[in-house]
All heavy atoms as an XYZ file, in Angstrom:
864
protein
N     -10.911      3.458     15.330
C     -10.017      3.997     14.320
C     -10.105      3.115     13.073
O     -10.069      1.893     13.172
C      -8.581      4.007     14.876
C      -7.556      4.509     13.910
S      -5.820      4.517     14.507
C      -5.897      5.442     15.995
N     -10.232      3.729     11.928
C     -10.295      2.975     10.676
C      -8.927      2.378     10.349
O      -7.902      2.793     10.901
C     -10.748      3.884      9.528
O      -9.709      4.781      9.184
N      -8.914      1.418      9.464
C      -7.653      0.813      9.030
C      -6.757      1.859      8.392
O      -5.551      1.903      8.653
C      -7.922     -0.346      8.050
O      -8.748     -1.313      8.704
C      -6.641     -0.997      7.599
N      -7.344      2.735      7.583
C      -6.556      3.786      6.948
C      -5.926      4.702      7.995
O      -4.742      5.033      7.907
C      -7.412      4.607      5.984
C      -6.617      5.688      5.271
C      -7.403      6.364      4.160
O      -8.474      5.923      3.775
N      -6.854      7.433      3.629
N      -6.691      5.076      8.996
C      -6.160      5.927     10.061
C      -5.058      5.211     10.839
O      -4.060      5.830     11.213
C      -7.279      6.354     11.012
C      -8.251      7.324     10.402
C      -9.481      7.526     11.282
O      -9.940      6.622     11.968
N     -10.023      8.743     11.239
N      -5.227      3.917     11.086
C      -4.206      3.148     11.803
C      -2.904      3.106     11.005
O      -1.813      3.281     11.568
C      -4.701      1.730     12.084
N      -3.012      2.898      9.699
C      -1.824      2.884      8.838
C      -1.137      4.244      8.881
O       0.086      4.338      9.057
C      -2.197      2.487      7.397
C      -2.627      1.016      7.351
C      -1.042      2.753      6.431
C      -3.239      0.575      6.029
N      -1.910      5.304      8.723
C      -1.339      6.659      8.756
C      -0.652      6.931     10.092
O       0.466      7.454     10.126
C      -2.433      7.695      8.505
C      -2.955      7.686      7.094
C      -4.226      8.506      6.892
O      -4.861      8.913      7.890
O      -4.593      8.723      5.714
N      -1.299      6.576     11.190
C      -0.748      6.813     12.521
C       0.565      6.045     12.720
O       1.554      6.608     13.192
C      -1.765      6.423     13.592
C      -1.235      6.528     14.980
N      -1.042      7.740     15.613
C      -0.827      5.573     15.846
C      -0.536      7.516     16.814
N      -0.398      6.209     16.980
N       0.569      4.775     12.364
C       1.767      3.956     12.563
C       2.942      4.455     11.720
O       4.079      4.507     12.191
C       1.474      2.493     12.248
C       0.640      1.828     13.316
C       0.431      0.364     13.007
C      -0.302     -0.322     14.136
N      -0.402     -1.783     13.911
N       2.668      4.814     10.472
C       3.762      5.277      9.605
C       4.272      6.646     10.036
O       5.481      6.913      9.990
C       3.313      5.286      8.141
C       3.032      3.905      7.540
C       2.526      4.037      6.110
C       4.269      3.012      7.602
N       3.366      7.516     10.485
C       3.777      8.832     10.981
C       4.639      8.689     12.230
O       5.623      9.415     12.406
C       2.543      9.705     11.286
O       1.804      9.879     10.078
C       2.934     11.070     11.813
N       4.288      7.744     13.084
C       5.041      7.523     14.321
C       6.397      6.869     14.061
O       7.364      7.123     14.775
C       4.242      6.637     15.279
O       3.051      7.264     15.657
N       6.469      6.021     13.038
C       7.679      5.238     12.785
C       8.720      5.943     11.931
O       9.911      5.650     12.043
C       7.303      3.921     12.130
N       8.286      6.855     11.072
C       9.201      7.480     10.120
C       9.159      8.993     10.228
O       8.107      9.575     10.497
C       8.841      7.078      8.677
C       9.008      5.619      8.400
C       7.924      4.753      8.462
C      10.248      5.093      8.088
C       8.066      3.404      8.217
C      10.408      3.747      7.839
C       9.318      2.888      7.900
N      10.299      9.605      9.972
C      10.395     11.055      9.866
C       9.981     11.402      8.435
O      10.812     11.579      7.558
C      11.826     11.501     10.156
C      12.041     12.988      9.944
O      11.056     13.752     10.008
O      13.192     13.382      9.700
N       8.676     11.424      8.208
C       8.196     11.575      6.838
C       8.067     13.037      6.436
O       7.580     13.864      7.188
C       6.858     10.866      6.654
O       5.889     11.413      7.515
N       8.534     13.315      5.227
C       8.359     14.638      4.636
C       7.058     14.680      3.834
O       6.527     15.736      3.569
C       9.548     14.981      3.745
C      10.828     15.150      4.534
C      11.985     15.554      3.649
O      11.895     15.594      2.434
N      13.104     15.852      4.278
N       6.592     13.517      3.453
C       5.327     13.398      2.717
C       4.771     12.008      2.988
O       5.492     11.014      2.889
C       5.557     13.586      1.213
C       4.325     13.376      0.389
N       3.356     14.343      0.239
C       3.902     12.307     -0.332
C       2.394     13.875     -0.543
N       2.704     12.646     -0.896
N       3.505     11.944      3.348
C       2.829     10.667      3.543
C       1.419     10.785      2.991
O       0.684     11.705      3.342
C       2.756     10.282      5.022
C       1.901      9.047      5.352
C       2.476      7.780      4.711
C       1.765      8.875      6.852
N       1.084      9.853      2.113
C      -0.278      9.777      1.615
C      -0.697      8.305      1.639
O       0.003      7.450      1.088
C      -0.400     10.326      0.195
C      -1.821     10.248     -0.346
S      -1.998     10.972     -1.985
C      -1.944     12.698     -1.560
N      -1.797      8.034      2.311
C      -2.364      6.691      2.354
C      -3.723      6.769      1.673
O      -4.604      7.499      2.123
C      -2.506      6.179      3.806
C      -3.137      4.795      3.819
C      -1.151      6.168      4.511
N      -3.866      6.043      0.583
C      -5.095      6.070     -0.194
C      -5.786      4.715     -0.128
O      -5.159      3.686     -0.397
C      -4.800      6.402     -1.657
C      -4.134      7.749     -1.854
C      -3.696      7.955     -3.286
O      -4.583      8.088     -4.163
O      -2.477      7.966     -3.536
N      -7.053      4.718      0.223
C      -7.846      3.504      0.211
C      -8.318      3.280     -1.224
O      -9.154      4.026     -1.733
C      -9.033      3.632      1.164
C      -9.864      2.371      1.236
O      -9.697      1.442      0.453
N     -10.787      2.343      2.183
N      -7.782      2.266     -1.858
C      -8.137      1.966     -3.250
C      -9.075      0.759     -3.348
O      -9.262      0.197     -4.418
C      -6.875      1.716     -4.072
C      -5.994      2.946     -4.176
C      -4.830      2.777     -5.127
O      -4.294      1.652     -5.254
O      -4.452      3.778     -5.751
N      -9.676      0.397     -2.235
C     -10.550     -0.776     -2.202
C     -11.707     -0.656     -3.182
O     -12.123     -1.657     -3.783
C     -11.087     -0.983     -0.790
O     -10.023     -1.142      0.123
N     -12.217      0.554     -3.360
C     -13.354      0.759     -4.264
C     -13.040      0.385     -5.712
O     -13.939      0.179     -6.511
C     -13.834      2.211     -4.192
C     -12.827      3.195     -4.695
N     -11.774      3.633     -3.919
C     -12.691      3.790     -5.897
C     -11.035      4.477     -4.628
N     -11.567      4.589     -5.828
N     -11.761      0.257     -6.037
C     -11.357     -0.110     -7.394
C     -11.311     -1.629     -7.576
O     -10.916     -2.105     -8.629
C      -9.956      0.446     -7.692
C      -9.869      1.955     -7.692
C      -8.448      2.379     -8.007
C      -8.289      3.873     -8.054
N      -6.897      4.252     -8.393
N     -11.663     -2.371     -6.541
C     -11.523     -3.823     -6.560
C     -12.852     -4.510     -6.281
O     -13.828     -3.879     -5.901
C     -10.456     -4.254     -5.546
C      -9.112     -3.703     -5.880
N      -8.238     -4.321     -6.732
C      -8.506     -2.544     -5.498
C      -7.142     -3.587     -6.862
N      -7.284     -2.502     -6.130
N     -12.855     -5.802     -6.455
C     -14.050     -6.619     -6.296
C     -14.272     -6.941     -4.813
O     -14.060     -8.067     -4.364
C     -13.900     -7.903     -7.122
C     -15.155     -8.731     -7.116
O     -16.252     -8.207     -6.945
N     -15.000    -10.034     -7.297
N     -14.647     -5.911     -4.053
C     -14.893     -6.051     -2.614
C     -16.189     -5.318     -2.266
O     -16.646     -4.467     -3.022
C     -13.721     -5.489     -1.768
C     -12.443     -6.283     -2.029
C     -13.485     -4.018     -2.051
N     -16.766     -5.620     -1.118
C     -17.996     -4.918     -0.722
C     -17.755     -3.412     -0.549
O     -16.636     -2.976     -0.269
C     -18.354     -5.559      0.621
C     -17.655     -6.881      0.618
C     -16.407     -6.680     -0.183
N     -18.803     -2.615     -0.693
C     -18.679     -1.166     -0.482
C     -18.106     -0.851      0.909
O     -18.339     -1.585      1.862
C     -20.122     -0.657     -0.598
C     -20.827     -1.704     -1.390
C     -20.158     -3.010     -1.056
N     -17.363      0.225      0.994
C     -16.745      0.713      2.238
C     -15.691     -0.221      2.811
O     -15.372     -0.142      3.997
C     -17.815      1.024      3.286
C     -18.812      2.034      2.785
O     -18.446      3.053      2.199
N     -20.090      1.754      2.967
N     -15.127     -1.093      1.985
C     -14.071     -1.993      2.443
C     -12.776     -1.228      2.659
O     -12.558     -0.150      2.090
C     -13.829     -3.097      1.410
O     -14.923     -3.963      1.345
N     -11.926     -1.790      3.475
C     -10.577     -1.265      3.694
C      -9.600     -2.420      3.526
O      -9.042     -2.935      4.485
C     -10.458     -0.641      5.086
C     -11.201      0.662      5.233
C     -10.837      1.380      6.521
O     -11.110      0.820      7.602
O     -10.266      2.469      6.423
N      -9.415     -2.813      2.279
C      -8.603     -3.988      1.976
C      -7.418     -3.709      1.062
O      -6.455     -4.452      1.062
C      -9.472     -5.067      1.302
O     -10.084     -4.496      0.133
C     -10.554     -5.588      2.240
N      -7.486     -2.649      0.287
C      -6.454     -2.320     -0.699
C      -6.002     -0.872     -0.483
O      -6.827      0.043     -0.573
C      -6.998     -2.457     -2.118
C      -7.390     -3.851     -2.503
N      -8.500     -4.486     -1.970
C      -6.825     -4.728     -3.362
C      -8.588     -5.692     -2.500
N      -7.587     -5.862     -3.348
N      -4.703     -0.700     -0.247
C      -4.191      0.645      0.013
C      -2.964      0.944     -0.835
O      -2.204      0.048     -1.197
C      -3.805      0.797      1.496
C      -4.984      0.794      2.414
C      -5.453     -0.379      2.973
C      -5.649      1.974      2.700
C      -6.551     -0.390      3.810
C      -6.757      1.982      3.541
C      -7.206      0.796      4.094
N      -2.807      2.212     -1.116
C      -1.614      2.732     -1.783
C      -0.956      3.689     -0.798
O      -1.602      4.619     -0.297
C      -2.004      3.477     -3.064
C      -0.842      4.150     -3.763
C      -1.348      4.855     -5.018
C      -0.283      5.658     -5.691
N      -0.803      6.315     -6.910
N       0.325      3.445     -0.517
C       1.082      4.281      0.416
C       2.208      4.966     -0.348
O       3.011      4.309     -1.011
C       1.676      3.436      1.570
C       2.608      4.281      2.431
C       0.572      2.819      2.414
N       2.249      6.277     -0.239
C       3.364      7.059     -0.765
C       4.031      7.696      0.443
O       3.391      8.423      1.202
C       2.876      8.145     -1.745
O       2.109      7.519     -2.784
C       4.051      8.896     -2.353
N       5.310      7.379      0.641
C       6.037      7.840      1.822
C       7.408      8.350      1.412
O       8.152      7.660      0.713
C       6.164      6.690      2.829
C       6.967      6.933      4.096
C       6.378      8.062      4.931
C       7.038      5.645      4.917
N       7.717      9.568      1.833
C       9.017     10.181      1.562
C       9.694     10.414      2.902
O       9.137     11.082      3.781
C       8.861     11.528      0.819
C      10.218     12.156      0.542
C       8.070     11.335     -0.479
N      10.898      9.855      3.052
C      11.616     10.003      4.313
C      13.120      9.974      4.066
O      13.606      9.156      3.269
C      11.245      8.878      5.277
O      12.029      8.953      6.446
N      13.862     10.818      4.784
C      15.317     10.765      4.668
C      15.885      9.438      5.155
O      16.998      9.062      4.791
C      15.802     11.926      5.533
C      14.641     12.442      6.278
C      13.408     11.891      5.659
N      15.126      8.698      5.937
C      15.573      7.389      6.425
C      15.785      6.389      5.293
O      16.492      5.390      5.472
C      14.562      6.825      7.423
C      14.439      7.675      8.676
C      13.274      7.258      9.551
O      13.240      6.087      9.977
O      12.393      8.113      9.796
N      15.199      6.651      4.129
C      15.324      5.737      3.001
C      16.567      6.008      2.158
O      16.859      5.253      1.228
C      14.074      5.796      2.119
C      12.830      5.340      2.825
C      11.655      6.047      2.682
C      12.823      4.214      3.628
C      10.493      5.639      3.317
C      11.673      3.793      4.279
C      10.509      4.503      4.115
N      17.285      7.063      2.471
C      18.499      7.411      1.735
C      19.481      6.244      1.792
O      19.796      5.740      2.873
C      19.135      8.664      2.353
C      20.082      9.393      1.434
C      19.359     10.075      0.294
O      18.445     10.868      0.564
O      19.707      9.799     -0.871
N      19.917      5.785      0.636
C      20.903      4.713      0.565
C      20.335      3.309      0.755
O      21.079      2.340      0.709
N      19.034      3.182      0.962
C      18.407      1.867      1.117
C      17.780      1.431     -0.203
O      17.214      2.244     -0.925
C      17.279      1.899      2.155
C      17.712      1.894      3.572
C      16.508      1.744      4.511
O      15.357      1.790      4.095
N      16.789      1.589      5.790
N      17.835      0.154     -0.472
C      17.155     -0.401     -1.631
C      15.665     -0.563     -1.353
O      15.215     -0.447     -0.208
N      14.917     -0.843     -2.398
C      13.461     -0.990     -2.266
C      13.073     -2.109     -1.302
O      12.128     -1.976     -0.540
C      12.814     -1.245     -3.628
C      12.738     -0.030     -4.499
C      11.992     -0.348     -5.788
C      11.928      0.885     -6.661
N      11.177      0.638     -7.892
N      13.784     -3.218     -1.354
C      13.423     -4.355     -0.502
C      13.525     -3.968      0.970
O      12.618     -4.242      1.756
C      14.300     -5.591     -0.820
C      14.081     -6.697      0.202
C      14.011     -6.103     -2.223
N      14.613     -3.329      1.366
C      14.778     -2.903      2.768
C      13.687     -1.914      3.171
O      13.155     -1.978      4.277
C      16.153     -2.260      2.979
C      17.292     -3.219      2.916
C      17.442     -3.919      4.232
C      18.718     -4.737      4.219
N      18.689     -5.807      5.177
N      13.354     -1.009      2.286
C      12.302     -0.026      2.566
C      10.965     -0.722      2.779
O      10.246     -0.440      3.729
C      12.190      0.967      1.412
C      13.425      1.820      1.209
C      13.310      2.655     -0.039
N      14.565      3.326     -0.324
C      14.694      4.299     -1.201
N      13.653      4.720     -1.896
N      15.865      4.858     -1.404
N      10.644     -1.631      1.881
C       9.371     -2.343      1.975
C       9.320     -3.208      3.232
O       8.290     -3.259      3.911
C       9.132     -3.183      0.729
C       8.812     -2.366     -0.484
N       8.103     -2.871     -1.546
C       9.101     -1.080     -0.813
C       7.966     -1.928     -2.483
N       8.571     -0.844     -2.052
N      10.433     -3.868      3.542
C      10.478     -4.693      4.750
C      10.221     -3.850      5.993
O       9.511     -4.293      6.906
C      11.838     -5.392      4.877
C      12.026     -6.514      3.884
C      13.433     -7.083      3.890
O      14.400     -6.414      4.255
N      13.555     -8.332      3.455
N      10.775     -2.647      6.037
C      10.569     -1.764      7.185
C       9.094     -1.406      7.345
O       8.556     -1.404      8.460
C      11.415     -0.496      7.044
N       8.434     -1.142      6.234
C       7.016     -0.777      6.290
C       6.160     -1.981      6.660
O       5.263     -1.893      7.501
C       6.563     -0.141      4.962
C       7.241      1.228      4.824
C       5.042     -0.012      4.900
C       7.047      1.898      3.495
N       6.452     -3.134      6.056
C       5.685     -4.338      6.395
C       5.837     -4.703      7.870
O       4.889     -5.185      8.491
C       6.091     -5.517      5.506
C       5.494     -5.463      4.129
C       6.294     -5.479      3.003
C       4.116     -5.401      3.941
C       5.748     -5.427      1.725
C       3.559     -5.349      2.669
C       4.378     -5.365      1.574
O       3.834     -5.317      0.313
N       7.002     -4.464      8.425
C       7.222     -4.743      9.853
C       6.314     -3.854     10.709
O       5.676     -4.313     11.655
C       8.685     -4.519     10.217
C       9.013     -4.860     11.647
C      10.495     -4.690     11.929
C      10.798     -5.034     13.379
N      12.226     -4.867     13.672
N       6.226     -2.585     10.358
C       5.384     -1.632     11.090
C       3.902     -1.986     10.954
O       3.123     -1.839     11.885
C       5.621     -0.187     10.576
C       7.075      0.226     10.708
C       4.686      0.808     11.247
C       7.612      0.291     12.101
N       3.519     -2.466      9.772
C       2.105     -2.739      9.485
C       1.763     -4.232      9.553
O       0.793     -4.683      8.930
C       1.739     -2.174      8.105
C       1.946     -0.674      7.927
C       1.573     -0.243      6.508
C       1.145      0.109      8.959
N       2.509     -4.996     10.331
C       2.310     -6.444     10.415
C       0.887     -6.806     10.832
O       0.287     -7.729     10.271
C       3.323     -7.064     11.365
N       0.336     -6.089     11.808
C      -1.022     -6.405     12.272
C      -2.048     -6.188     11.165
O      -2.947     -7.013     10.975
C      -1.400     -5.556     13.489
C      -0.638     -5.955     14.730
O      -0.094     -7.078     14.786
O      -0.570     -5.127     15.661
N      -1.912     -5.102     10.435
C      -2.860     -4.801      9.352
C      -2.736     -5.833      8.225
O      -3.742     -6.266      7.667
C      -2.629     -3.389      8.809
C      -3.076     -2.289      9.740
C      -2.169     -2.068     10.946
O      -1.014     -2.547     10.961
O      -2.615     -1.419     11.903
N      -1.503     -6.230      7.925
C      -1.288     -7.185      6.843
C      -1.766     -8.589      7.221
O      -2.165     -9.352      6.353
C       0.189     -7.222      6.433
C       0.697     -5.915      5.826
S      -0.265     -5.305      4.422
C      -0.072     -6.630      3.251
N      -1.746     -8.915      8.494
C      -2.234    -10.229      8.905
C      -3.734    -10.209      9.145
O      -4.351    -11.254      9.351
C      -1.510    -10.708     10.167
O      -1.850     -9.888     11.273
N      -4.310     -9.018      9.121
C      -5.751     -8.875      9.317
C      -6.464     -8.675      8.002
O      -6.349     -9.483      7.092
N      -7.161     -7.559      7.872
C      -8.021     -7.335      6.726
C      -7.385     -6.725      5.500
O      -8.005     -6.663      4.448
N      -6.134     -6.270      5.582
C      -5.508     -5.642      4.418
C      -5.018     -6.734      3.471
O      -4.220     -7.594      3.842
C      -4.348     -4.709      4.818
C      -3.625     -4.179      3.589
C      -4.883     -3.551      5.658
N      -5.528     -6.689      2.259
C      -5.211     -7.690      1.247
C      -4.052     -7.246      0.355
O      -3.248     -8.069     -0.070
C      -6.465     -7.949      0.394
C      -6.225     -8.814     -0.787
N      -6.030    -10.167     -0.685
C      -6.144     -8.514     -2.101
C      -5.833    -10.671     -1.899
N      -5.900     -9.695     -2.766
N      -3.975     -5.949      0.077
C      -2.950     -5.447     -0.838
C      -2.451     -4.088     -0.377
O      -3.228     -3.252      0.083
C      -3.516     -5.340     -2.249
N      -1.146     -3.898     -0.533
C      -0.510     -2.652     -0.130
C       0.481     -2.260     -1.220
O       1.510     -2.911     -1.394
C       0.212     -2.867      1.205
C       0.733     -1.678      1.958
C      -0.392     -0.740      2.354
C       1.475     -2.144      3.206
N       0.143     -1.239     -1.985
C       1.045     -0.724     -3.012
C       1.953      0.299     -2.344
O       1.470      1.290     -1.801
C       0.255     -0.075     -4.144
N       3.260      0.043     -2.357
C       4.206      0.920     -1.670
C       5.031      1.710     -2.668
O       5.648      1.146     -3.579
C       5.147      0.084     -0.789
C       4.489     -0.699      0.330
C       5.534     -1.547      1.068
C       3.778      0.228      1.295
N       5.048      3.017     -2.454
C       5.874      3.930     -3.241
C       6.665      4.729     -2.226
O       6.140      5.665     -1.619
C       4.992      4.826     -4.121
C       4.108      4.034     -5.032
N       4.571      3.473     -6.196
C       2.808      3.674     -4.926
C       3.581      2.814     -6.775
N       2.509      2.924     -6.022
N       7.910      4.317     -2.006
C       8.726      4.913     -0.947
C       9.964      5.561     -1.561
O      10.625      4.984     -2.414
C       9.097      3.875      0.129
C       7.866      3.475      0.923
C       9.726      2.639     -0.464
N      10.225      6.780     -1.113
C      11.268      7.592     -1.715
C      12.119      8.273     -0.658
O      11.622      8.634      0.406
C      10.651      8.719     -2.566
C       9.719      8.266     -3.657
C       8.346      8.131     -3.417
C      10.190      8.013     -4.934
C       7.482      7.742     -4.428
C       9.326      7.626     -5.953
C       7.975      7.488     -5.689
O       7.118      7.105     -6.688
N      13.373      8.524     -1.005
C      14.175      9.472     -0.248
C      13.741     10.856     -0.743
O      13.126     10.970     -1.816
C      15.667      9.261     -0.530
O      15.978      9.632     -1.865
N      14.033     11.923     -0.012
C      13.642     13.258     -0.492
C      14.189     13.582     -1.890
O      13.478     14.151     -2.717
C      14.215     14.188      0.570
C      14.225     13.361      1.812
C      14.583     11.974      1.342
N      15.418     13.179     -2.153
C      16.023     13.456     -3.465
C      15.296     12.685     -4.571
O      15.029     13.224     -5.646
C      17.504     13.081     -3.440
C      18.253     13.437     -4.703
C      19.736     13.131     -4.594
O      20.197     12.465     -3.677
N      20.491     13.636     -5.550
N      14.940     11.438     -4.310
C      14.200     10.646     -5.301
C      12.811     11.226     -5.545
O      12.322     11.226     -6.674
C      14.066      9.197     -4.818
C      15.369      8.443     -4.786
C      15.284      7.147     -4.007
O      14.378      6.996     -3.148
O      16.134      6.280     -4.252
N      12.195     11.724     -4.474
C      10.866     12.326     -4.586
C      10.919     13.553     -5.484
O      10.057     13.751     -6.344
C      10.343     12.654     -3.200
C       8.969     13.223     -3.143
C       8.626     14.450     -2.646
C       7.738     12.613     -3.550
N       7.256     14.629     -2.726
C       6.691     13.518     -3.282
C       7.430     11.388     -4.135
C       5.366     13.227     -3.571
C       6.100     11.101     -4.417
C       5.090     12.024     -4.136
N      11.921     14.389     -5.296
C      12.098     15.571     -6.153
C      12.282     15.147     -7.600
O      11.677     15.722     -8.503
C      13.294     16.404     -5.687
C      13.046     17.193     -4.426
C      11.994     18.275     -4.579
O      11.913     18.914     -5.648
O      11.230     18.475     -3.615
N      13.105     14.132     -7.821
C      13.377     13.668     -9.184
C      12.146     13.044     -9.839
O      12.015     13.054    -11.064
C      14.526     12.659     -9.173
N      11.229     12.519     -9.028
C      10.029     11.875     -9.570
C       8.988     12.884    -10.039
O       7.987     12.504    -10.628
C       9.379     10.974     -8.504
O       8.667     11.757     -7.556
N       9.216     14.154     -9.742
C       8.204     15.162    -10.029
C       7.164     15.221     -8.927
O       6.089     15.765     -9.100
N       7.490     14.630     -7.794
C       6.637     14.600     -6.614
C       5.287     13.951     -6.896
O       4.239     14.446     -6.496
C       6.472     15.988     -6.013
C       7.790     16.575     -5.563
C       7.635     17.914     -4.880
O       6.594     18.538     -4.920
N       8.701     18.363     -4.239
N       5.357     12.818     -7.582
C       4.136     12.069     -7.870
C       4.448     10.579     -7.939
O       5.408     10.176     -8.583
C       3.542     12.535     -9.191
N       3.647      9.798     -7.264
C       3.756      8.343     -7.347
C       2.960      7.871     -8.551
O       1.993      8.516     -8.957
C       3.217      7.705     -6.071
N       3.340      6.748     -9.123
C       2.583      6.240    -10.276
C       1.168      5.827     -9.876
O       0.905      5.486     -8.726
C       3.396      5.023    -10.734
C       4.279      4.672     -9.598
C       4.457      5.888     -8.760
N       0.276      5.879    -10.840
C      -1.096      5.428    -10.613
C      -1.102      3.912    -10.445
O      -0.300      3.199    -11.049
C      -1.995      5.798    -11.793
C      -2.239      7.293    -11.897
O      -2.164      7.988    -10.859
O      -2.496      7.772    -13.023
N      -2.012      3.431     -9.649
C      -2.181      1.988     -9.491
C      -2.897      1.435    -10.717
O      -3.757      2.100    -11.294
C      -3.003      1.687     -8.244
O      -2.322      2.115     -7.085
N      -2.562      0.191    -11.098
C      -3.257     -0.405    -12.248
C      -4.705     -0.706    -11.893
O      -5.063     -0.847    -10.722
C      -2.472     -1.694    -12.502
C      -1.815     -2.004    -11.204
C      -1.564     -0.691    -10.526
N      -5.530     -0.806    -12.914
C      -6.923     -1.168    -12.700
C      -7.022     -2.619    -12.247
O      -6.207     -3.451    -12.621
C      -7.738     -0.972    -13.981
C      -7.892      0.480    -14.329
O      -7.966      1.335    -13.463
N      -7.925      0.777    -15.619
N      -8.031     -2.901    -11.474
C      -8.294     -4.255    -11.009
C      -8.645     -5.128    -12.209
O      -9.375     -4.705    -13.107
C      -9.444     -4.238    -10.008
S      -9.912     -5.873     -9.413
N      -8.143     -6.337    -12.201
C      -8.425     -7.270    -13.294
C      -9.679     -8.098    -13.015
O      -9.999     -9.004    -13.744
C      -7.220     -8.192    -13.512
C      -5.960     -7.433    -13.925
S      -6.149     -6.484    -15.441
C      -6.254     -7.783    -16.626
N     -10.383     -7.807    -11.935
C     -11.640     -8.486    -11.676
C     -11.570     -9.603    -10.664
O     -12.578    -10.164    -10.286
N     -10.384     -9.966    -10.239
C     -10.260    -10.996     -9.216
C     -10.750    -12.345     -9.680
O     -10.837    -12.635    -10.869
N     -11.092    -13.179     -8.731
C     -11.428    -14.571     -9.028
C     -12.709    -14.739     -9.829
O     -12.885    -15.750    -10.490
C     -11.530    -15.363     -7.727
O     -12.533    -14.820     -6.903
N     -13.598    -13.761     -9.802
C     -14.854    -13.940    -10.539
C     -14.624    -14.023    -12.050
O     -15.446    -14.562    -12.765
C     -15.853    -12.834    -10.209
C     -15.532    -11.480    -10.804
C     -16.633    -10.486    -10.492
C     -16.364     -9.173    -11.203
N     -17.445     -8.238    -11.004
N     -13.486    -13.508    -12.539
C     -13.177    -13.566    -13.968
C     -12.131    -14.628    -14.297
O     -11.718    -14.757    -15.433
C     -12.701    -12.208    -14.475
C     -13.834    -11.192    -14.480
O     -14.992    -11.545    -14.692
N     -13.511     -9.940    -14.229
N     -11.696    -15.397    -13.300
C     -10.697    -16.438    -13.501
C     -11.438    -17.750    -13.726
O     -12.135    -18.231    -12.837
C      -9.799    -16.517    -12.263
C      -8.664    -17.512    -12.423
O      -8.791    -18.445    -13.249
O      -7.655    -17.350    -11.724
N     -11.299    -18.365    -14.915
C     -12.022    -19.610    -15.209
C     -11.768    -20.706    -14.177
O     -12.655    -21.489    -13.866
C     -11.509    -20.025    -16.594
C     -10.972    -18.783    -17.192
C     -10.490    -17.922    -16.048
N     -10.552    -20.773    -13.618
C     -10.248    -21.809    -12.621
C     -11.113    -21.628    -11.375
O     -11.575    -22.597    -10.787
C      -8.766    -21.758    -12.248
N     -11.334    -20.385    -10.980
C     -12.158    -20.111     -9.806
C     -13.639    -20.275    -10.133
O     -14.406    -20.791     -9.336
C     -11.895    -18.706     -9.266
C     -10.628    -18.601     -8.482
C      -9.428    -18.297     -9.103
C     -10.621    -18.804     -7.111
C      -8.261    -18.203     -8.378
C      -9.465    -18.713     -6.378
C      -8.265    -18.409     -7.013
N     -14.033    -19.822    -11.312
C     -15.448    -19.877    -11.687
C     -15.942    -21.320    -11.780
O     -17.098    -21.602    -11.478
C     -15.659    -19.169    -13.028
N     -15.027    -22.238    -12.142
C     -15.443    -23.645    -12.274
C     -15.251    -24.416    -10.980
O     -15.473    -25.618    -10.930
C     -14.637    -24.314    -13.386
O     -13.264    -24.376    -13.022
N     -14.782    -23.720     -9.931
C     -14.577    -24.377     -8.646
C     -13.188    -24.960     -8.505
O     -12.875    -25.614     -7.516
N     -12.306    -24.716     -9.497
C     -10.967    -25.292     -9.445
C      -9.953    -24.441     -8.718
O      -8.837    -24.858     -8.496
N     -10.325    -23.223     -8.347
C      -9.372    -22.353     -7.656
C      -9.428    -22.551     -6.161
O     -10.118    -23.415     -5.647
N      -8.648    -21.750     -5.472
C      -8.570    -21.871     -4.012
C      -9.682    -21.121     -3.336
O     -10.085    -20.108     -3.602
C      -7.233    -21.363     -3.526
C      -6.107    -22.192     -4.074
C      -4.751    -21.661     -3.634
O      -4.640    -20.757     -2.816
N      -3.705    -22.222     -4.180
């Protein structure tokens, strides 16, 4: 099972989702082809009603702990209650473009980075 499929399966099992989209955005970053390191998750669930963003994100990170401790480097979370999803126009914001990672950071290029 791919990392993307594992994320989709775990979130589908954990939440009563009205909408779930997991997008592999690794190709937009400085990683090898076919990587599964950067994901965007859009999840709509009535379980998020009355919860703040931090609680919502904590719930998702708890479910995806294995993926986050493994190969997943970044997870953009867009989590909504059904009412918030309707108000958003049923669209999550686009992810920003990659800034190039360490190869464009002078501290890393000179050997001074981590």
